[in-house]
C-alpha positions as CSV (number, residue, x, y, z in Angstrom):
1,M,42.1,-8.0,-28.4
2,S,42.9,-8.0,-24.7
3,L,46.6,-8.5,-25.4
4,I,46.9,-5.1,-27.0
5,N,45.8,-3.4,-23.7
6,L,48.6,-4.7,-21.5
7,F,49.7,-1.2,-20.5
8,K,46.2,0.2,-20.0
9,R,45.6,1.7,-16.6
10,P,44.8,0.5,-14.0
11,I,47.4,-2.3,-14.3
12,E,46.3,-5.5,-12.6
13,K,48.3,-6.9,-9.7
14,E,48.8,-10.2,-11.6
15,T,50.2,-8.4,-14.6
16,L,52.7,-6.6,-12.4
17,D,53.8,-9.9,-10.8
18,D,54.3,-11.4,-14.2
19,W,56.4,-8.5,-15.4
20,A,58.5,-8.6,-12.3
21,K,59.1,-12.3,-12.7
22,I,60.0,-11.8,-16.4
23,A,62.5,-9.2,-15.4
24,S,64.1,-11.5,-12.8
25,D,64.2,-14.4,-15.3
26,I,66.0,-12.1,-17.8
27,A,68.5,-11.3,-15.2
28,K,69.1,-15.0,-14.4
29,V,69.6,-15.9,-18.0
30,A,72.1,-13.0,-18.5
31,L,74.1,-14.1,-15.4
32,L,74.0,-17.7,-16.6
33,A,75.3,-16.7,-20.0
34,I,78.5,-15.1,-18.7
35,P,80.4,-18.4,-18.3
36,V,79.3,-19.4,-21.8
37,V,80.8,-16.2,-23.1
38,L,84.0,-16.6,-21.0
39,Y,84.7,-20.1,-22.2
40,G,84.0,-19.3,-25.9
41,K,86.5,-19.0,-28.6
42,D,86.3,-15.2,-29.0
43,P,89.2,-12.9,-28.3
44,I,89.7,-11.6,-24.7
45,Y,88.4,-8.1,-25.5
46,L,85.1,-9.4,-26.9
47,K,84.7,-11.7,-23.9
48,T,85.2,-8.7,-21.6
49,I,82.8,-6.4,-23.5
50,N,80.1,-9.1,-23.8
51,S,80.5,-10.1,-20.1
52,A,80.2,-6.4,-19.1
53,L,77.1,-6.0,-21.3
54,L,75.5,-9.1,-19.8
55,M,76.2,-7.9,-16.3
56,T,74.8,-4.5,-17.1
57,G,71.7,-6.1,-18.6
58,A,71.2,-8.3,-15.6
59,Y,71.6,-5.2,-13.3
60,F,68.9,-3.3,-15.2
61,A,66.6,-6.2,-15.3
62,L,66.9,-6.7,-11.5
63,Q,66.3,-3.0,-11.0
64,S,63.3,-2.9,-13.2
65,G,61.8,-5.9,-11.3
66,R,62.4,-4.1,-8.1
67,I,60.7,-0.9,-9.4
68,I,57.7,-3.0,-10.6
69,R,57.4,-4.6,-7.2
70,R,57.6,-1.3,-5.4
71,Y,55.0,0.1,-7.7
72,K,52.8,-2.9,-6.9
73,A,53.2,-2.4,-3.2
74,K,52.4,1.3,-3.5
75,Q,49.3,0.5,-5.6
76,E,48.1,-2.0,-3.0
77,E,48.6,0.6,-0.2
78,T,46.4,3.1,-2.0
79,Q,43.5,0.7,-2.5
């Protein structure tokens, strides 16, 4: 039953760390997938679109990890 309450306030520091690590891992996987897409057998336009989408996903994952870490630091300051 505790898994259902992941987003219940106040959010624990360990949970914020875990979410930030997951976001950075998603970004790493997206960046590592770009060469796989580029060396695939798909047409050039699909390679370009897929690479751009992977880079966009990696960017947003890194930004979300950064936002979570800032929120954690702000939460630690207030306590």
